[in-house]
Backbone as CSV, one residue per row, in Angstrom:
resi,resn,N_x,N_y,N_z,CA_x,CA_y,CA_z,C_x,C_y,C_z
1,MET,-27.260,-10.687,-3.311,-25.968,-11.079,-3.866,-25.862,-10.538,-5.284
2,GLU,-24.786,-9.828,-5.522,-24.534,-9.271,-6.853,-23.821,-10.282,-7.737
3,GLU,-24.102,-10.200,-9.015,-23.424,-11.050,-9.985,-21.952,-10.666,-10.068
4,PHE,-21.097,-11.638,-10.257,-19.662,-11.411,-10.403,-19.350,-11.092,-11.866
5,THR,-18.511,-10.084,-12.083,-18.026,-9.776,-13.428,-16.528,-9.507,-13.370
6,ALA,-15.868,-9.735,-14.493,-14.423,-9.494,-14.610,-14.166,-8.840,-15.960
7,ASP,-13.825,-7.561,-15.936,-13.525,-6.818,-17.155,-12.025,-6.630,-17.261
8,ARG,-11.470,-6.944,-18.439,-10.024,-6.890,-18.626,-9.629,-5.725,-19.525
9,THR,-8.503,-5.108,-19.157,-7.902,-4.067,-19.977,-6.407,-4.321,-20.049
10,GLY,-5.778,-3.787,-21.078,-4.335,-3.965,-21.236,-4.037,-5.222,-22.017
11,GLY,-2.757,-5.537,-22.041,-2.302,-6.699,-22.782,-1.530,-7.643,-21.900
12,PRO,-0.910,-8.665,-22.499,-0.207,-9.694,-21.734,0.897,-9.154,-20.821
13,GLU,1.518,-8.052,-21.208,2.610,-7.493,-20.401,2.102,-6.826,-19.128
14,ASN,0.837,-6.383,-19.146,0.268,-5.697,-17.990,-1.258,-5.768,-18.072
15,LEU,-1.796,-6.927,-17.789,-3.232,-7.154,-17.870,-3.877,-6.777,-16.543
16,VAL,-4.888,-5.920,-16.597,-5.621,-5.511,-15.402,-7.023,-6.087,-15.493
17,MET,-7.428,-6.758,-14.437,-8.765,-7.323,-14.383,-9.543,-6.605,-13.298
18,GLN,-10.555,-5.833,-13.721,-11.425,-5.116,-12.789,-12.537,-6.073,-12.378
19,LEU,-12.470,-6.551,-11.138,-13.476,-7.471,-10.631,-14.574,-6.674,-9.954
20,SER,-15.816,-7.121,-10.114,-16.921,-6.433,-9.453,-17.988,-7.437,-9.075
21,GLY,-18.839,-7.020,-8.164,-19.889,-7.897,-7.673,-19.409,-8.733,-6.506
22,SER,-19.961,-9.919,-6.404,-19.740,-10.780,-5.248,-18.657,-11.833,-5.523
23,MET,-17.581,-11.796,-4.741,-16.526,-12.810,-4.819,-16.726,-13.807,-3.679
24,THR,-17.802,-14.577,-3.800,-18.158,-15.530,-2.754,-18.290,-16.930,-3.342
25,ILE,-18.547,-17.889,-2.476,-18.678,-19.284,-2.886,-19.730,-19.455,-3.978
26,HIS,-20.735,-18.600,-3.987,-21.798,-18.691,-4.990,-21.279,-18.445,-6.404
27,ASN,-20.177,-17.726,-6.515,-19.598,-17.398,-7.818,-18.207,-18.000,-8.002
28,ALA,-17.866,-18.986,-7.202,-16.500,-19.529,-7.207,-16.070,-20.048,-8.575
29,VAL,-16.949,-20.715,-9.288,-16.590,-21.259,-10.595,-16.289,-20.122,-11.577
30,GLU,-17.116,-19.089,-11.580,-16.907,-17.956,-12.473,-15.615,-17.206,-12.132
31,ILE,-15.359,-17.053,-10.845,-14.131,-16.375,-10.409,-12.911,-17.180,-10.849
32,ARG,-12.928,-18.484,-10.558,-11.821,-19.358,-10.948,-11.575,-19.303,-12.450
33,ASP,-12.641,-19.417,-13.236,-12.494,-19.407,-14.685,-11.911,-18.089,-15.194
34,ALA,-12.371,-16.967,-14.628,-11.862,-15.656,-15.043,-10.382,-15.515,-14.697
35,LEU,-9.996,-15.954,-13.501,-8.593,-15.867,-13.086,-7.706,-16.783,-13.931
36,LEU,-8.160,-17.998,-14.187,-7.374,-18.934,-15.000,-7.171,-18.420,-16.419
37,GLU,-8.229,-17.916,-17.024,-8.131,-17.414,-18.391,-7.175,-16.224,-18.479
38,ALA,-7.318,-15.296,-17.560,-6.446,-14.118,-17.556,-5.002,-14.512,-17.266
39,PHE,-4.813,-15.441,-16.330,-3.473,-15.853,-15.942,-2.742,-16.548,-17.090
40,LYS,-3.480,-17.291,-17.923,-2.864,-17.943,-19.081,-2.298,-16.939,-20.064
41,GLU,-2.980,-15.801,-20.225,-2.602,-14.796,-21.215,-1.509,-13.848,-20.735
42,ALA,-1.480,-13.572,-19.459,-0.662,-12.470,-18.944,0.668,-12.927,-18.363
43,THR,1.692,-12.085,-18.523,2.929,-12.264,-17.782,2.867,-11.453,-16.487
44,LYS,2.024,-10.400,-16.495,1.739,-9.626,-15.285,0.232,-9.418,-15.228
45,LEU,-0.368,-9.872,-14.124,-1.812,-9.749,-13.930,-2.080,-8.966,-12.656
46,THR,-2.892,-7.939,-12.771,-3.318,-7.159,-11.620,-4.818,-7.299,-11.472
47,CYS,-5.275,-7.709,-10.296,-6.698,-7.784,-9.998,-7.077,-6.572,-9.167
48,ASP,-8.041,-5.814,-9.655,-8.536,-4.636,-8.948,-9.854,-5.003,-8.275
49,LEU,-9.885,-4.944,-6.944,-11.053,-5.341,-6.163,-11.909,-4.166,-5.708
50,GLU,-11.622,-2.974,-6.198,-12.320,-1.778,-5.716,-13.833,-1.848,-5.906
51,LYS,-14.315,-2.561,-6.916,-15.756,-2.643,-7.174,-16.378,-3.947,-6.671
52,VAL,-15.617,-4.734,-5.919,-16.145,-5.978,-5.352,-17.038,-5.612,-4.171
53,SER,-18.264,-6.121,-4.184,-19.221,-5.777,-3.127,-19.006,-6.595,-1.860
54,ASP,-18.630,-7.870,-2.017,-18.330,-8.694,-0.852,-17.431,-9.854,-1.254
55,ILE,-16.709,-10.351,-0.251,-15.757,-11.434,-0.478,-15.825,-12.377,0.713
56,ASP,-15.647,-13.664,0.459,-15.627,-14.642,1.540,-14.384,-15.511,1.399
57,LEU,-14.336,-16.583,2.192,-13.171,-17.456,2.196,-12.873,-18.004,0.806
58,ALA,-13.897,-18.370,0.051,-13.679,-18.919,-1.295,-12.989,-17.896,-2.199
59,GLY,-13.428,-16.651,-2.154,-12.796,-15.602,-2.955,-11.347,-15.380,-2.554
60,LEU,-11.080,-15.383,-1.250,-9.714,-15.216,-0.759,-8.830,-16.383,-1.182
61,GLN,-9.366,-17.590,-1.095,-8.592,-18.775,-1.483,-8.257,-18.762,-2.971
62,LEU,-9.172,-18.295,-3.795,-8.895,-18.220,-5.234,-7.805,-17.195,-5.530
63,LEU,-7.803,-16.078,-4.820,-6.724,-15.099,-4.986,-5.395,-15.688,-4.526
64,CYS,-5.425,-16.406,-3.404,-4.213,-17.030,-2.880,-3.669,-18.072,-3.852
65,ALA,-4.552,-18.886,-4.403,-4.126,-19.915,-5.364,-3.524,-19.279,-6.611
66,THR,-4.086,-18.168,-7.051,-3.532,-17.461,-8.213,-2.148,-16.926,-7.887
67,HIS,-1.982,-16.393,-6.690,-0.668,-15.898,-6.279,0.352,-17.039,-6.232
68,ARG,-0.049,-18.155,-5.666,0.875,-19.304,-5.577,1.273,-19.782,-6.971
69,SER,0.325,-19.812,-7.898,0.624,-20.199,-9.281,1.586,-19.216,-9.929
70,SER,1.430,-17.941,-9.614,2.342,-16.941,-10.188,3.762,-17.140,-9.682
71,CYS,3.910,-17.515,-8.419,5.242,-17.764,-7.859,5.917,-18.936,-8.552
72,VAL,5.155,-19.990,-8.815,5.696,-21.182,-9.462,6.058,-20.908,-10.923
73,SER,5.208,-20.135,-11.610,5.396,-19.904,-13.045,6.320,-18.736,-13.362
74,GLY,6.672,-17.939,-12.364,7.521,-16.777,-12.603,6.762,-15.568,-13.126
75,LYS,5.437,-15.627,-13.112,4.635,-14.489,-13.534,4.386,-13.574,-12.343
76,GLN,4.002,-12.344,-12.626,3.736,-11.393,-11.553,2.231,-11.281,-11.339
77,PHE,1.803,-11.304,-10.085,0.395,-11.177,-9.720,0.259,-10.139,-8.630
78,ASP,-0.522,-9.114,-8.906,-0.755,-8.037,-7.944,-2.247,-7.938,-7.656
79,VAL,-2.580,-7.470,-6.467,-3.970,-7.237,-6.097,-4.084,-5.827,-5.548
80,VAL,-5.062,-5.093,-6.061,-5.346,-3.742,-5.597,-6.693,-3.775,-4.892
81,GLY,-6.760,-3.204,-3.706,-8.029,-3.101,-3.007,-8.217,-4.058,-1.852
82,LEU,-7.227,-4.863,-1.546,-7.347,-5.754,-0.387,-7.318,-5.000,0.935
83,ASP,-6.830,-3.788,0.904,-6.702,-3.006,2.124,-7.990,-2.269,2.493
84,ARG,-9.060,-2.543,1.778,-10.345,-1.900,2.086,-10.798,-2.251,3.493
85,GLU,-11.354,-1.285,4.175,-11.792,-1.479,5.553,-12.858,-2.572,5.674
86,ASP,-13.763,-2.655,4.693,-14.818,-3.657,4.772,-14.313,-5.082,4.540
87,PHE,-13.102,-5.226,4.017,-12.519,-6.555,3.836,-11.685,-6.983,5.045
88,SER,-11.274,-6.051,5.874,-10.337,-6.370,6.953,-10.889,-7.417,7.917
89,LYS,-12.154,-7.354,8.261,-12.749,-8.331,9.177,-12.785,-9.720,8.535
90,VAL,-13.102,-9.786,7.239,-13.130,-11.065,6.527,-11.727,-11.670,6.491
91,LEU,-10.726,-10.846,6.182,-9.340,-11.314,6.142,-8.911,-11.858,7.503
92,GLU,-9.255,-11.144,8.549,-8.868,-11.555,9.898,-9.577,-12.848,10.310
93,CYS,-10.880,-12.919,10.109,-11.649,-14.114,10.497,-11.226,-15.349,9.704
94,ALA,-10.822,-15.146,8.463,-10.417,-16.270,7.612,-8.964,-16.678,7.837
95,GLY,-8.232,-15.916,8.657,-6.846,-16.255,8.943,-5.861,-15.766,7.891
96,PHE,-6.266,-14.810,7.069,-5.389,-14.313,6.016,-4.609,-13.064,6.424
97,ALA,-4.971,-12.450,7.537,-4.221,-11.278,8.012,-2.884,-11.774,8.555
98,ARG,-1.798,-11.294,7.958,-0.459,-11.803,8.322,0.541,-10.671,8.474
99,HIS,1.578,-10.964,9.238,2.712,-10.053,9.344,3.869,-10.554,8.499
100,ILE,3.919,-11.863,8.308,4.904,-12.461,7.407,4.152,-13.380,6.458
101,GLY,4.662,-13.519,5.282,3.968,-14.309,4.264,4.211,-15.800,4.396
102,CYS,3.582,-16.519,3.511,3.739,-17.960,3.465,5.083,-18.324,2.829
103,MET,5.295,-19.595,2.597,6.566,-20.054,2.039,6.808,-19.511,0.633
104,GLN,5.749,-19.126,-0.062,5.888,-18.568,-1.406,6.165,-17.067,-1.375
105,ASN,6.505,-16.524,-0.226,6.709,-15.088,-0.072,8.092,-14.651,-0.563
106,GLU,8.463,-15.111,-1.742,9.750,-14.726,-2.315,9.725,-13.245,-2.666
107,ASN,10.783,-12.550,-2.370,10.921,-11.132,-2.684,9.771,-10.297,-2.129
108,ASN,9.230,-10.700,-0.974,8.135,-9.978,-0.324,6.948,-9.752,-1.247
109,ARG,6.566,-10.777,-1.999,5.464,-10.666,-2.934,4.134,-11.127,-2.363
110,CYS,4.079,-11.575,-1.123,2.837,-12.102,-0.560,1.753,-11.035,-0.565
111,ILE,0.602,-11.365,-1.150,-0.476,-10.381,-1.248,-1.134,-10.105,0.097
112,TRP,-0.925,-10.967,1.071,-1.572,-10.792,2.370,-0.777,-9.910,3.328
113,VAL,0.468,-9.618,3.011,1.266,-8.737,3.867,1.678,-7.476,3.121
114,GLY,0.973,-7.144,2.084,1.227,-5.899,1.380,2.218,-5.998,0.250
115,GLY,2.709,-7.183,-0.066,3.664,-7.323,-1.162,3.001,-7.203,-2.513
116,ALA,3.685,-6.596,-3.451,3.252,-6.480,-4.834,1.873,-5.914,-4.984
117,GLN,1.586,-4.844,-4.253,0.290,-4.193,-4.400,0.473,-2.799,-4.914
């Protein structure tokens, strides 16, 4: 299991968080804290998952919760790298593979159906 890290670039108008390592239950507290801190500062937050080695249900739920918070607060939340082939089985098994988004899918922003990516 690789250590989780979150490196930020940009400013509040367009904050990019490059996530790397393991986005699993073992690092859930660190992931949550990194997302909360970045979300407080940014009006637009993009999470880049290209360097994430593995992800599980806890990592997916934290991304989903961040998206839901962005819908409520009017902030923009984007995720890059969810379409990776090695994540597709995890998304499907966890029930996150969708054709239509959840109730928060305003303006087709749902991260699970390709919105705002």
